[in-house]
N, C-alpha and C positions, 0 to 999 in steps of 0.2 A: 227869560229874566226881566225884571223892571228896571235895570240900570241902563241908561243910554249910552254909558261910555264902554260897554262891552258889546262888540259887533265884529263881523269880519273886516278887517282893514284897520280897525282901531289901533292907536298907538299901545304897545305893551308897556307897562310900569311894573316896578317892584312892589306888588302888592299882594303877592300870593293868589292872584287870579289870573285866569287865561282871558286877558282883554280883548285879543284880536281873534279869539275863536279857532286858533290853530291846532289845538289840542295838547299845547304845551303851556305850562304855567311859568310866567315872568321869562320867557325866551327873548333875547336880544332887546332888552329894555331900553327905553330912552333916557331913564334916570340911573342906569347901572354903570359900573365901573369897567374899565378895561383891564384884561388880565393876559399875561404873556406866558405862553408854554414854557415851562422849565424842563426841558428834555433830560438834562442829566441829574437832577434832583437836588442841586446844590442851593437852592433857593433864590438863585438868579436866573433871569430869562433874558432872551435875545430880542430886542426891539425890532430887529430887522426880519425876524421870522414871520411867516405869513399865518402863523396859528394864535394870533390875539383874537380874543372874544370878549364881547360886553356881556356882563351877567350881574346879577344882584350880589351874590356871594362867590369868593373865590374857590373855583373848583380844584380838586386834587391835581396835582401835576402842573400847575399854574403859579404865576407869582404876579405881584403888583407893578405898576409902571414904574415907580421909584426903585425897584429892583431889577428892572429890565435893563441891567447893564453888563451882562455876561459877554465876554470876548470870545468864549468857546463853550456853546452850549451842548457840546458833546463830550467834555471833559469835566467831571465833578471836582477835579482839583485846581480848576481854573476859573476864578471869579474875583471881583473886586475885593481886596482886604486879604486874599489868600496869603499864606506863608510862601515867600520865594524860595526855591532850592536851588541848588547848582546843577541845573540840567540842561541849559541853553532855551529855556522856554520863559514866557512871561506869565507867571502863576497869577499875579495880582491886577492884571489887566491895565497897567499904567504905561504900556508901550516900552518898558525897560526891561531887560533881560538880566536875571540872577542879582539885581541890586539888592544889597542887605539880605542876602539868602541866610536862612537859619542854619546852613550846614556848611559854612565856609570855613576854611582853614586858616589859622594864623601863620603868617611866613615871616621869617626873619631875615634881615639883610645880611648877606655873606659878602663882606668887602673884598676879602682876599681870595674868594672863589674856591675855598677849600673843603666846602660842604657842611660847614659849621657855622652857625649865627654869632653874631657879636654880642657884646655885652650890654647894649643900649636898647632900651625899650622904645625910644623914640623911632627907630627904624623898623619897627613890626607893623605888618599890614594884614588885614583879613581880606582874603579873596577866594574865590572858587579854583583858580588855577594859580600855580606858582609863578609869580612874576620873575623876570630875569634877573639875576643878581641877587635872588633870595633862596632861602633853605627852609624846609619844614623842621629841621632840628632846632630844638629849643634854644631861646636866646641864652646868654651868659653861659654857654657852653665853651666857646672859643675865647680863651683868655687873652688871645693877641689876633684880632681880625684884620691886621693889616700886613701879616706875615703868613702866607700859605703853607709853611713848614710847621708852624705851631697850631696844633689843635688837639682835642681830646683823642687819645689813643695814638698819637703820632709816636714815631720812635724817639726816645730820649737819647740825646747825644751829650757828650761831656763838653758843655760849651758856656757854662754859667747861665743857662736859660732853662726856664720849665717848658721844655718842647711838648709834654703831653698833657698840660693843664691838670695836673694832680697835686699841684701846690707843693711840689717838691723840686729842687734844683739839682740836677746831676746826682741823681740817686747813686749811691755807693757801689753797687753791682755794675752800673754802666760805665762809670769811669775808673774801674779797677781798684778802688780803695776800700774794699770789704774789710 
């Protein structure tokens, strides 16, 4: 060839030519980009992996340097920006576990411990696990959350109180006044 830049030992550049006479075109070019293996196929690679390559174009199974932030390149459900779920794992690679999980449950404060939540929305929390002093039973079901004998389905007694939260006080059949 008539090109003095093409010879054994020449620097390979992204030009579609085998500049170094290695038998490979554009292999390990000095003007290429670094790409990182994306083992799990989630579009994020691990910069600590030894499988980084320099190439003119991104090969299949690799990702760019700005996407090389995967905290677990062997799990396609764990990558920066992934949705957190309640499982004790860090899906979104922010070193926090289960924060803002998409499958959290709303728990309602059960002040009197009768298994039914009170009527105040101010005391509801979203969490993966039920906090102590809370219940999963919907709020506004316990008509008196400071008395553990008053709750939905409690036994109605003749005492001038709505014991079973059905908006009726001392139903006739309970007090024997049918």
